[in-house]
C-alpha positions in Angstrom: 35.7 94.1 22.2 32.0 93.7 22.2 30.1 90.6 23.3 29.0 90.0 19.8 32.6 90.0 18.6 33.6 87.5 21.3 31.1 84.9 20.0 31.8 85.6 16.4 33.6 82.5 15.0 33.0 78.9 13.9 29.6 77.6 14.9 31.1 74.1 15.9 34.6 73.0 16.5 33.7 69.5 15.0 32.6 71.0 11.7 34.8 70.2 8.7 36.6 72.7 6.7 33.7 73.0 4.3 31.2 73.2 7.1 29.9 69.5 6.6 30.0 66.6 9.2 33.0 64.3 8.9 32.5 60.8 7.3 32.0 57.7 9.5 35.3 56.2 10.6 36.6 53.3 8.3 36.9 50.9 11.2 33.1 51.2 11.8 32.3 50.2 8.2 34.8 47.4 8.4 33.3 46.2 11.6 29.8 46.1 10.1 31.2 44.1 7.1 32.9 41.6 9.4 29.8 41.2 11.5 27.8 40.4 8.4 30.4 37.9 7.2 30.6 36.2 10.6 26.8 35.9 10.6 26.8 34.3 7.2 29.5 31.9 8.2 27.6 30.9 11.3 24.5 30.2 9.2 26.5 28.1 6.8 28.2 26.2 9.7 24.9 25.5 11.3 23.6 24.1 8.0 26.6 21.9 7.5 26.4 20.6 11.1 22.7 19.8 10.6 23.4 17.8 7.4 26.3 16.0 9.1 24.1 15.1 12.1 21.4 13.8 9.7 23.9 11.7 7.8 25.4 10.4 11.1 21.9 9.4 12.3 21.1 7.7 8.9 24.5 5.9 9.1 23.8 4.7 12.6 20.4 3.4 11.5 21.9 1.5 8.6 24.6 0.1 10.8 22.0 -1.1 13.4 20.0 -2.7 10.6 23.1 -4.5 9.2 24.0 -5.7 12.7 20.5 -6.9 13.3 20.5 -8.8 10.0 23.9 -10.4 10.9 22.7 -11.3 14.3 19.5 -12.8 12.8 21.6 -14.8 10.3 23.9 -16.1 13.1 20.9 -17.1 15.2 19.3 -18.9 12.3 22.5 -20.7 11.5 22.7 -21.9 15.1 19.1 -23.1 15.1 19.6 -25.0 11.8 23.0 -26.4 12.6 21.9 -30.1 12.3 20.1 -29.9 8.9 22.8 -27.6 7.6 25.5 -30.1 8.6 23.6 -32.9 7.0 23.5 -30.9 3.7 19.7 -31.1 3.6 19.2 -27.4 3.4 21.3 -24.3 2.5 21.4 -20.9 4.2 22.3 -17.9 2.1 21.7 -14.3 3.3 19.2 -15.5 5.9 17.2 -17.6 3.4 16.8 -21.3 4.0 16.9 -23.1 0.6 15.4 -26.5 -0.1 15.8 -28.2 -3.5 12.5 -28.7 -5.4 13.6 -32.2 -6.4 13.8 -33.2 -2.7 10.3 -31.9 -2.0 8.4 -32.6 -5.2 8.3 -34.7 -8.4 8.9 -32.8 -11.6 6.0 -30.4 -12.5 4.1 -31.4 -9.4 3.2 -29.9 -6.0 2.6 -33.3 -4.4 5.0 -33.5 -1.4 7.4 -36.5 -1.5 7.7 -38.6 1.7 11.3 -37.6 2.2 10.3 -34.0 1.6 7.7 -34.2 4.4 10.4 -35.8 6.7 12.8 -32.9 5.9 10.1 -30.3 6.7 9.2 -32.0 9.9 12.9 -31.9 11.0 12.9 -28.1 10.4 9.9 -27.3 12.6 11.6 -27.4 16.0 14.7 -25.4 14.9 12.4 -22.8 13.4 10.2 -22.7 16.5 13.3 -22.1 18.6 14.4 -19.3 16.3 11.0 -17.6 16.3 10.6 -17.7 20.1 10.9 -14.2 21.4 11.2 -12.6 18.0 8.6 -10.4 16.3 9.1 -12.1 12.9 7.2 -14.4 10.6 8.4 -16.9 8.0 7.9 -16.2 4.3 7.7 -19.5 2.3 8.6 -18.7 -1.4 8.2 -21.0 -4.4 10.5 -20.8 -7.5 10.8 -22.7 -10.7 13.1 -22.8 -13.8 12.1 -20.9 -17.0 10.9 -24.0 -18.9 7.2 -23.9 -19.8 4.8 -26.3 -18.1 4.7 -29.6 -20.0 1.9 -30.1 -22.5 -0.9 -32.2 -21.1 -0.4 -30.9 -17.6 -3.7 -29.1 -17.0 -3.2 -28.6 -13.3 -1.2 -25.4 -13.7 -1.5 -22.6 -16.1 2.1 -21.6 -15.8 5.2 -21.6 -13.7 3.9 -18.9 -11.4 0.9 -21.1 -10.5 3.2 -24.1 -10.0 5.4 -22.1 -7.6 2.4 -20.8 -5.7 1.0 -24.3 -5.2 4.4 -25.6 -4.0 4.8 -22.7 -1.6 1.3 -23.4 -0.2 2.0 -27.1 0.1 5.2 -26.4 2.1 3.4 -23.9 4.3 0.6 -26.3 5.1 3.0 -29.1 5.9 5.0 -26.9 8.3 1.7 -25.9 10.0 0.6 -29.5 10.2 4.0 -30.4 11.8 3.7 -27.8 14.5 4.5 -24.3 13.4 1.9 -21.7 14.3 -0.2 -20.6 11.3 0.2 -17.0 12.4 3.9 -17.2 11.9 3.8 -18.3 8.2 2.7 -17.0 4.8 3.3 -18.2 1.2 4.7 -16.3 -1.8 5.2 -17.2 -5.4 7.8 -16.0 -7.9 7.7 -18.5 -10.7 10.8 -18.3 -12.9 11.8 -14.9 -11.5 14.9 -14.4 -9.2 16.9 -17.4 -10.5 20.0 -18.3 -8.5 21.7 -20.0 -11.5 21.6 -20.0 -15.3 18.6 -21.7 -16.9 20.8 -22.7 -19.9 21.7 -26.1 -18.5 20.0 -28.7 -16.4 22.2 -28.3 -13.3 21.3 -24.6 -13.2 17.6 -25.3 -13.7 17.7 -27.8 -10.9 19.1 -25.1 -8.5 16.3 -22.7 -9.6 13.6 -25.2 -8.8 13.5 -24.6 -5.1 11.5 -23.4 -2.1 13.0 -20.9 0.3 12.0 -20.1 3.9 13.1 -16.7 5.1 12.3 -14.8 8.4 11.0 -11.3 7.9 9.7 -8.6 10.3 6.1 -9.0 11.2 3.9 -6.3 9.5 2.4 -3.8 12.0 -1.3 -4.3 12.7 -3.5 -1.7 10.9 -4.4 1.3 13.0 -7.7 0.8 14.8 -7.9 -2.9 14.1 -9.9 -4.9 16.6 -10.1 -8.5 17.5 -13.6 -8.8 16.1 -16.3 -6.8 14.4 -19.9 -7.1 15.4 -22.5 -6.8 12.6 
């Protein structure tokens, strides 16, 4: 047999019957598919974990705020134990409530003597509470929804009356010893009633002044103690 005849035969033992290359094994295709699925699952898992971590962080922040508010309320209640026990003030959700009839005559911002005495008694407890805290006191005035009496030209409306009453209480607290830097006044008029204005008992409750501790506003960026001109 000649040398040519010895080499005459199939060109490649791996060729298929029809002379073409065999198809890729099924397990390789399946492996690629599973790798893709695992990659997608990992991406989804990472996304879910990120959302859960964000929710957990937000929850922790809210819990910390609630705990701080509860602690603030307990501290305020302890500081005001004497006036609270005497029934001269109320404390609801961290807000000290003082009846308007105790402080002022009807439709007036002139402080009654007993009102001045009550505010004087609040100064030291409030000073004790503010010590070591980065907070200030918001003094808010409120009225009922009845219009200002005719002939009373001192106030245009209930909003102005509530503003003057808040300022009167703020000034009195400063005069009795609270630092002016730890107080500011706010007015709400007939807004935010705590009772119905349909009867006199409810209107009496709505005519009030509230003192509430709030976080001190951060100083504006770049603010200085003084500006030269």
